C-alpha positions in Angstrom: 12.8 -43.3 -8.8 12.0 -40.3 -6.5 9.8 -41.1 -3.5 6.7 -38.9 -4.1 5.5 -39.4 -0.5 8.9 -38.2 0.8 8.8 -35.2 -1.6 5.4 -34.2 -0.2 6.9 -34.4 3.3 9.7 -32.0 2.2 7.4 -29.5 0.5 7.8 -26.0 2.0 4.9 -25.0 4.1 6.3 -21.7 5.5 6.7 -18.4 3.8 10.4 -18.3 4.6 10.9 -21.8 3.2 9.1 -20.9 0.0 11.1 -17.7 -0.3 14.4 -19.6 0.0 13.1 -22.1 -2.6 12.4 -19.2 -5.0 15.9 -17.8 -4.4 17.4 -21.2 -5.1 16.2 -20.9 -8.7 17.8 -17.5 -9.3 21.1 -18.8 -10.4 23.7 -16.0 -10.9 20.9 -13.4 -10.1 21.1 -14.5 -6.5 23.6 -11.7 -6.0 20.6 -9.3 -6.2 19.7 -10.5 -2.7 22.9 -9.4 -1.1 21.5 -6.0 -0.1 18.7 -7.7 1.8 16.6 -8.2 -1.3 15.5 -4.6 -1.3 13.1 -4.0 -4.2 12.4 -7.7 -4.8 8.7 -8.4 -4.6 9.0 -11.8 -2.9 11.1 -10.3 -0.1 8.6 -7.4 0.2 5.9 -10.0 0.7 7.8 -12.0 3.3 9.1 -9.0 5.2 6.0 -6.8 5.2 2.9 -8.9 4.8 3.9 -11.9 6.8 4.3 -10.0 10.1 0.9 -8.4 9.6 -0.7 -11.8 9.5 0.4 -12.4 13.1 -1.0 -9.1 14.4 -4.7 -8.4 14.8 -5.5 -8.6 11.2 -8.5 -6.3 11.0 -6.5 -3.4 12.4 -3.1 -4.0 10.7 -3.4 -6.0 7.5 -6.9 -4.6 7.1 -5.4 -1.1 7.0 -3.2 -2.1 4.1 -6.4 -2.9 2.1 -8.1 0.3 3.4 -5.2 2.5 2.2 -5.5 1.3 -1.4 -7.6 2.9 -4.2 -10.4 1.3 -6.2 -12.9 -1.5 -5.6 -13.9 0.3 -2.4 -16.8 -1.9 -1.4 -14.9 -5.2 -1.8 -11.8 -3.9 -0.1 -13.8 -2.9 2.9 -15.5 -6.3 2.9 -12.1 -8.1 2.8 -10.6 -5.9 5.6 -13.6 -6.8 7.9 -13.2 -10.5 7.2 -9.4 -10.9 7.5 -9.3 -12.0 11.1 -10.6 -15.5 10.2 -9.4 -15.7 6.6 -7.0 -18.3 5.2 -3.9 -16.5 4.0 -1.1 -18.1 1.9 1.9 -16.0 1.0 4.2 -16.9 -1.9 1.9 -19.8 -2.9 2.9 -22.5 -5.4 2.5 -21.6 -9.0 -0.8 -22.7 -10.7 -1.9 -23.3 -14.3 -4.9 -22.0 -16.1 -5.2 -25.3 -17.9 -3.5 -28.7 -18.2 -1.0 -27.2 -20.6 -2.1 -23.6 -20.0 -0.2 -20.5 -18.8 1.5 -20.5 -15.5 0.3 -18.0 -12.8 2.7 -17.0 -10.0 1.2 -14.9 -7.2 2.5 -13.3 -4.1 -0.5 -14.1 -1.9 -3.9 -15.7 -1.8 -6.6 -14.7 0.8 -9.7 -16.7 1.2 -12.2 -15.0 3.5 -15.8 -15.9 4.3 -17.2 -14.2 1.2 -14.1 -13.0 -0.8 -11.4 -14.5 -2.8 -8.3 -12.3 -3.1 -5.1 -12.7 -5.2 -2.2 -10.4 -4.2 0.5 -9.2 -6.6 3.3 -7.1 -5.1 5.5 -5.5 -7.8 9.1 -4.3 -7.2 9.6 -0.6 -6.9 11.0 -0.4 -10.5 9.5 -3.7 -11.7 7.5 -4.2 -14.8 4.8 -6.6 -15.7 5.2 -9.4 -18.3 2.8 -8.8 -21.2 0.5 -11.7 -20.2 0.9 -11.4 -16.5 -2.1 -9.3 -15.6 -4.6 -11.1 -17.9 -3.3 -14.4 -16.5 -3.9 -13.3 -12.9 -7.3 -11.8 -13.8 -8.5 -15.0 -15.4 -7.1 -17.1 -12.5 -9.0 -14.8 -10.1 -12.3 -15.1 -11.8 -12.0 -18.8 -12.4 -11.0 -19.7 -8.8 -13.3 -17.3 -7.0 -16.3 -19.5 -7.5 -19.3 -18.1 -5.6 -17.1 -15.7 -3.7 -16.5 -12.0 -4.5 -13.2 -11.7 -6.5 -10.4 -9.1 -5.8 -7.0 -8.8 -7.5 -5.0 -6.6 -5.1 -2.0 -4.9 -6.6 0.9 -3.5 -4.5 2.9 -1.2 -6.8 6.0 1.0 -6.4 4.3 3.8 -8.4 0.8 4.5 -9.5 -0.8 3.6 -12.8 -0.3 3.6 -15.7 1.9 0.5 -15.1 5.0 -0.5 -17.0 4.5 -3.6 -19.2 7.6 -5.0 -20.7 7.9 -4.2 -24.4 4.8 -1.9 -24.4 5.8 1.1 -22.1 3.2 2.3 -19.6 -0.4 1.2 -20.0 -3.6 1.9 -18.1 -4.6 -1.1 -16.0 -7.6 -1.9 -18.1 -5.4 -1.8 -21.3 -2.7 -4.0 -19.7 -5.4 -6.6 -18.8 -7.3 -6.4 -22.1 -4.3 -6.4 -24.4 -3.6 -10.2 -24.3 -6.8 -11.3 -22.6 -8.2 -13.1 -25.6 -5.0 -15.0 -26.2 -4.7 -16.1 -22.6 -8.4 -17.0 -22.4 -8.0 -19.4 -25.4 -5.5 -21.4 -23.3 -7.6 -21.4 -20.1 -10.0 -24.0 -19.0 -13.0 -23.5 -16.8 -14.0 -20.1 -18.1 -17.5 -19.8 -19.3 -17.6 -16.1 -20.1 -15.9 -14.7 -23.2 -13.1 -12.1 -23.0 -15.3 -9.1 -23.9 -17.8 -10.2 -21.2 -15.1 -10.3 -18.6 -13.7 -6.7 -19.0 -16.6 -4.9 -17.4 -15.8 -6.5 -14.1 -12.4 -4.9 -13.9 -13.1 -1.7 -12.0 -14.9 -3.6 -9.2 -12.1 -6.1 -8.6 -8.8 -4.3 -9.2 -7.7 -2.0 -6.3 -4.1 -0.6 -6.2 -1.9 0.3 -3.2 1.0 2.6 -4.2 4.1 2.4 -2.0 6.1 5.3 -3.3 5.2 8.4 -1.3 6.8 10.6 -4.0 4.3 9.2 -6.5 1.3 10.7 -4.6 0.1 14.2 -5.6 0.7 16.8 -2.9 -2.2 19.1 -2.1 0.2 22.1 -1.8 1.1 23.9 -5.1 4.1 25.6 -3.6 5.7 22.7 -1.7 7.4 19.8 -3.4 9.2 16.6 -2.1 11.6 15.3 -4.8 14.1 12.6 -4.0 16.8 14.3 -6.0 16.4 17.6 -4.2 17.6 17.8 -0.6 17.1 14.0 -0.3 13.3 14.4 -0.6 12.9 16.9 2.3 9.8 19.0 1.6 11.0 22.3 0.0 9.5 25.4 -1.5 8.9 24.7 -5.2 11.8 25.5 -7.5 14.2 26.1 -4.5 16.3 24.1 -2.1 14.8 25.9 0.9 13.3 23.3 3.3 10.0 23.9 5.0 11.7 23.3 8.3 14.1 26.2 7.7 11.1 28.6 7.2 9.3 27.3 10.3 12.5 27.7 12.3 12.9 31.3 11.2 9.3 32.1 12.1 9.9 30.5 15.5 12.8 32.8 16.0 10.5 35.8 15.6 11.5 36.7 12.0 8.9 38.6 9.9 8.1 37.9 6.3 10.3 40.8 5.4 13.2 39.4 7.4 12.8 35.9 5.8 12.7 37.5 2.3 15.8 39.5 3.1 17.6 36.2 3.6 15.8 34.4 0.7 14.7 37.0 -1.8 13.2 34.2 -4.1 10.5 33.5 -1.5 7.1 35.2 -1.7 4.8 35.9 1.3 2.5 33.1 0.0 5.5 30.7 0.0 6.0 31.4 3.7 2.3 31.0 4.4 2.0 27.7 2.6 5.2 26.3 4.2 3.6 27.0 7.6 0.3 25.4 6.5 2.2 22.4 5.3 4.1 22.1 8.6 0.9 22.4 10.6 -0.7 19.6 8.5 2.4 17.4 8.9 2.3 17.8 12.7 -1.4 17.1 12.8 -0.9 13.7 11.1 1.9 12.5 13.5 2.2 11.4 17.1 5.0 13.5 18.5 7.4 12.1 21.3 6.6 14.8 23.8 7.5 14.5 27.5 4.5 14.2 29.8 3.7 17.3 31.8 4.7 17.2 35.5 
């Protein structure tokens, strides 16, 4: 017979230990981790979120919450309370009832007034059909008197891919199987239709893929398959940096259009505006003046 006391002593209490435990169950899929586990959500959690818990949390991990979209009031509240919050990454799975559905999360944050569940999805990963309704019910059930928040870290913005159903809006992805999951959940006093109105206030999204974000420049695009994602004039392979360099050499619009007849004067102007905005958002490694 196994010694339960001994098993409790051996239970993983560190994020790295729990990550290794998860990998041990992968079987032949363990080969997917040979490239450093890139694109695997459990590795993303361990590599990105874990270090942020050791830095001043309000400034660093808090910025992760502040950069998301949705549930603005609760996100700000969580970010302000992170410094003294209890944070568990890659927690043990839980059940929604004695024989109910299993919920596997990437993180749990318990702050003074908020209860947060974190779900980090792989860059090209999809949700299981019941995954979001399970996590939503687990959040509302376990939050108690605290303010609930289900924080999604996604590789691309909504609509989200749900296996077997294509891409769905978040509300539809939660509502689709909510009633079925609710029927197997204990401790829920509200009915499924009564739970849905809370969604917009508890479901923020952080999108990791910079190419998934709309650019405020109609004539400039950044497409991974074109010049390795370097910002270029739309419909061309002419990088913004090329135009900036030509202007720096003293070339006029007519000179630039002589070399690149497909460019308009407005293309050149917008490339310069884009470059100015890019410089404004970065700290440049300039040498100090003497």
